C-alpha positions as CSV (number, residue, x, y, z in Angstrom):
1,M,158.7,-29.3,-4.6
2,W,160.5,-29.3,-7.9
3,K,158.1,-31.8,-9.2
4,E,155.1,-29.3,-8.2
5,I,157.1,-26.4,-9.8
6,Y,157.2,-28.3,-13.2
7,E,153.4,-29.6,-13.0
8,W,152.4,-25.6,-12.4
9,A,154.5,-24.8,-15.3
10,T,153.0,-27.7,-17.4
11,Q,149.3,-26.6,-16.3
12,L,150.5,-23.0,-17.1
13,L,151.6,-24.0,-20.6
14,V,148.6,-26.0,-21.3
15,L,146.3,-23.4,-19.8
16,S,148.0,-20.8,-22.1
17,K,147.5,-22.6,-25.3
18,E,143.9,-23.5,-24.6
19,T,143.4,-19.9,-23.9
20,E,144.9,-18.9,-27.1
21,R,143.0,-21.7,-28.8
22,S,139.7,-20.2,-27.2
23,R,140.6,-16.6,-28.3
24,V,141.0,-18.0,-32.2
25,D,137.6,-19.7,-31.5
26,I,135.8,-16.7,-30.2
27,K,137.2,-14.5,-33.4
28,E,136.0,-17.2,-35.7
29,V,132.5,-17.0,-33.9
30,N,132.5,-13.2,-34.2
31,K,133.3,-13.4,-37.8
32,E,130.5,-16.1,-38.3
33,V,127.9,-14.2,-36.0
34,E,128.8,-10.9,-38.2
35,R,128.2,-13.2,-41.4
36,L,125.0,-14.3,-40.2
37,T,123.8,-10.9,-39.3
38,L,124.2,-9.6,-42.9
39,V,122.5,-12.9,-44.1
40,V,119.4,-12.2,-41.6
41,Q,119.5,-8.4,-42.4
42,G,119.7,-9.1,-46.3
43,S,116.7,-11.5,-45.8
44,A,114.5,-9.0,-43.8
45,F,115.1,-6.4,-46.4
46,E,113.9,-8.9,-49.1
47,I,111.0,-9.7,-47.0
48,K,110.1,-6.2,-46.5
49,R,110.6,-5.8,-50.5
50,L,108.3,-8.7,-51.2
51,S,105.7,-7.8,-48.8
52,E,105.5,-4.2,-50.2
53,K,105.2,-5.8,-53.6
54,I,102.4,-7.8,-52.6
55,E,100.5,-5.0,-50.6
56,Y,100.9,-2.9,-54.1
57,A,99.7,-5.7,-56.1
58,H,96.6,-6.2,-53.7
59,E,96.0,-2.5,-53.8
60,K,96.2,-2.5,-57.9
61,E,93.9,-5.5,-57.9
62,T,91.4,-4.0,-55.8
63,H,91.3,-1.1,-57.7
64,E,90.9,-2.9,-61.2
65,R,87.9,-4.7,-59.7
66,E,86.2,-1.8,-58.6
67,K,87.0,-0.3,-62.3
68,L,85.3,-3.4,-63.9
69,A,82.6,-3.2,-61.5
70,L,81.8,0.6,-62.7
71,K,82.1,-0.4,-66.2
72,L,79.8,-3.3,-66.0
73,E,77.3,-1.3,-64.0
74,N,77.6,1.6,-66.6
75,E,77.1,-1.1,-69.5
76,M,74.2,-2.5,-67.4
77,L,72.6,1.1,-67.1
78,K,73.2,1.8,-71.1
79,F,71.6,-1.7,-71.8
80,E,68.6,-0.4,-69.6
81,R,67.9,2.9,-71.5
82,R,68.0,1.3,-74.9
83,L,65.0,-1.2,-73.9
84,P,61.6,-0.1,-74.2
85,S,59.7,0.6,-70.9
86,A,56.9,-1.5,-70.0
87,K,54.2,1.5,-70.5
88,E,55.1,1.8,-74.4
89,K,53.8,-1.8,-75.2
């Protein structure tokens, strides 16, 4: 009987130590999860910011191409007006 009580007490101490170690491990894991969450949030913010910059650059390039096309068209029209018509020859 004393031997059983001793074994239970020993097992209780072992389980108590394991439980405390698990609590410490859980706290460390929680801290790591919080840190990783911040990293992921920061990365998501940077990805969104870069995406917006790319979209803005794309829109700007589109407008620039349109402006260049209009300038080219204007220059072609000016050039055509300077040419003598075929009837004048």
